[in-house]
N, C-alpha and C positions, 0 to 999 in steps of 0.2 A: 473529514474526521477520519483520524488514524491514517492519513496518508503518508506519513514519514515512516509509520512502522512497516506499512506494507511494502512500501517502495526499498527501505534500507535494511530491513530485517528478514532473511530468508525464512525464519523459523515463524513469523508471524503471517507471513504470506502462505505458509504450508498450514498453519493452526485456522487460517480463514477458509481455505478448501475445504478442511474438515467440518468446521462449523456451516458451511453451506451446504454441504452434504446431510449433514444431521438436520437442518433446519428446512433445507428444500426451499431455500428463499434468495435472492441475489444480494446478499448482505454486502458484499464490496462495492458493487454498483453504487447501492443506497449510500453507503458512507462517503464514497468519494465523489460522486457525479450527482447524488440526488434523484430526482428533485427534490428541493428543501421540504414541501408540503409533504413527500410521501415518507421521507425519513423521520419528520416529527410526528407522524401517527402513533399514537401508543403502541399498537403490535409490532412496529417496525424500530421504534427509538428504543425500546427496553433492549432488545437483544444487540442493537449497534452500541448503546452505552457500555453495556456489560462485556461485548467482545474487546472494546477499546481497553475498559480496565482489565480484563484477565489478559490480553496481549502483554501489557505491562508489567503485570505480577509476574507472567513467565519469564519475562527477561530478568527482573528484580530477582526472583528464586534462582535463575542461573548464574547470577553474580554474586550469590551467596547471602542475599537479604532474606531474613525471615522476621514477621513480627512478633512481640511478645504478647501482645493483645490485639484483639480486633472489632470493630465495629462497621456497619455500613448504614446509609441512610435510605430507608425505604428499599426499593430494589437493589440498591447497593449492600444490602444483607445477604443477598446470594454471591455477590465477589467475596464477601466476607466467608462464607462457608466454604468457598474454596481455598481463601487463605488459611483457613483453620482445618484445611485438609479432610473435610467432612463430605466434599461434593466434587465430582471431576470437573473440570471445565465443559465439556461438552453437554455433560447433564445438565449443568447449571443452565447454560444458552437454551437448552430444550424447556427445563422449567420456565424462564423467564418469557420464552416465546407463548407458551401455554397462558401464563399470566397475563403478559400485555394483551393477547387475543380475547382472554377472558374479560378483561376490564374494558376493552375497547366496544366488547359486543354489549355488554350489560351496562354500561353508562346511561343513565336516564338523560335524555336531551334536553330538559329543562332544569339543568343544573351545573354546577361549577366550584370554584374555590376563589377565594380572595385573599391575598397578604394583607396582615393588619400590622402597622408599624406605629410603635411607640407607646403602646400599652402595656402594662403586666399581664400575665398569663391569666391570674384571677379575674380581672377586669374584662378579658374576652371571655373566659368560660361563663360569667354572670351574663353578659349580654346574650349570649347563645341560649343559654337556660332560659331567659326571659321572654322569648320568641315563641309564637304559637306554632312556628314552622320547624321544618326538619334542617337543621344546621348545628354543627359540631365543631369543634376544635380539632383540625386534622394533622397540623403539625408544630410541635414545639420545636422551632428552629434554633432560636437564640433569644436571650432576654430583650423583650422590645419587638421581637419579630416573630409573629404566630401566622398559621394560616388556617383558614376556617373552611369548610366544605358542606355543601348542602343543596337543597333544592332551589330553584329560582326565587321562588317566593320567600323562602328562608332567607336567603342573602338579601333581598330586597328590604325585609323587614328588620334585619339586624344591622343594616348598615348604619342607619340614623343612631341607634343605640351606642354603637361603638364611635361615632362621632361626638356623640354627646359625653361619653365617656373620658375624651380627650385623645383619642387617635390620631395620630399625625397623618398618616395617608391610609388610604384605602386602595390597593392595586388589585385589579382583576387577573388572575393567571390564565395563560393561554392553554388550557387543558380542556379534554372535552368531557368531564365529568365530573362528580361528587367523590372522586378517590378519598380514600381513609376514613369514610363514612359508613352507617348503616345502608345507605343506598346502594352499595356494592356488594350486599348480601349473596346476590345469583352470581356475581362473578367470584366469589369467593368459593361458592360451592362447586362451580365448573373448574375453577383450579384445583380444588382439593383432588378431584378425582384424577387429574393428569399427574399432580404433585405425587401422589400415592404410588404411583407406579416407577417412579425416579428413585434408584439407589442413593441412601443418606447413610454415611457412617456416623459413629461417635467423634464429635469435635476433638482435634489432639491439641489445640490453644483454645483459650478462653475467648469466647465472643459475647460481647454486651449486645443484648437484643433492644429494638426500638418499643417492644411492646409494653415493657417494665423497667427498661434500664437496668436488668440485672443480667449475670452470666447464666448461659445454659449450655449444656454440651450433650445431653442425652437426645437422640435424635428423635424419639417419639414426641418430647417436649418441643423440638426444634420445629418438626413437621406441623405441629399445632399453630405454633408462633407465626410461621410464614404464612398460614392460610388466613388466621386472624388480624395480620397485617392489613389484609384489604380493606376491613371496615373499623379498623381501631387507630388512633394516632399514632403518628412518629416522634417517640420522646426524645429528640435529638440531644436537647439542652440536656436532660437528665443522664444521657449515654455517656456524653462527653465527661460529664460531673463524676459518673461512676468510673470512668477509665482513670481519672486522676486519681480517686480513691483507691484504685488498684494499683497506683504507682506509675501510671504513664507520666513522661515529662516530655516526649517529644511526639510530635503527630505528623502523620504524612498521609494526606490525600492521594489515591491513585486512581486516574481516570480523567476523562476530558473537564476541562475547566476549573475554576478554583472556587466553586461555590461553597463547599464544605471546610475549605480552608479559612476563608473570610467568617463563617460560622463559629468556628471553633477559637478565632482570636476575639469574638465577641463574648463568648462563654466562658474562657479563659484567658483574658488581657495577657498575662505573663508565659503564655505557653511557647514552646518552641515548635513552629509549623513550618512543613514543607509541602510542596505541590507537586507531584509527577504526572504530567500531563503528555509527555511526547520524549523524545530521545534525548534532546537537549537538556530538558529539566530534569530527566532521570539522572543523567551523566553529571551536571551540577550538584543535585542533591546528593548523591552516593560520595561525590568527592567532599561535601560539608561533612557528611555523616562519618566519614571515613578518616577525615583529618588531612 
């Protein structure tokens, strides 16, 4: 992860040194050498992914690129706040380190998340509501692609209901807990205490937030939204639709992998979509955009 950035860009290597000092963790070793299981732990994965995104964003900014509108998926909203010039990069990493630690510590062991493929949002919501156990919609990722989150009992109970409703596939996600559900209430409380101490400015660019798919720029509102995010759903489908309503016609995913690029294509089939995950894709995308 981020190997080409760390080896090919002195600025990214310097940013890594600053990040490791601030977080007091071997971020570079984890990203480059792993081990994979340690890197994938929630408390490590979140700062690693955010660092990768912010290193790319730093290079994009240096090359004169600036987004007109911003959105992020779940933890990606912190990268969005940096892009909106409301949060300093090292502060964003500190926030996400606290967030990941709180989520990892508070995640109930008998809980998890399942991707539900092939059902409308409403059908998934009805199935969750019909169960007597704790299970809710956690991610509205794209039409026909919803993630549910809850207790092990709730997930087992809702599975047959989803299949009876016509779900094409139910895929258990490799996560350590029921994220974006009420079961993360304690994690939200722990994170809120750390988050309150991190400087946050008014947003200088419009950012659409997952909680309600609306633009918020007041730091008081944004602080609350970022805490509520831990126990509430990620409304990514609605957020992308809102960006389109605001005039967005080109969508650029910045960060490792291409997951969001694929989701945007499903939400807005005619949208122009680019992905920047390394130096090569950055150069290609900028060349395309600049003609």
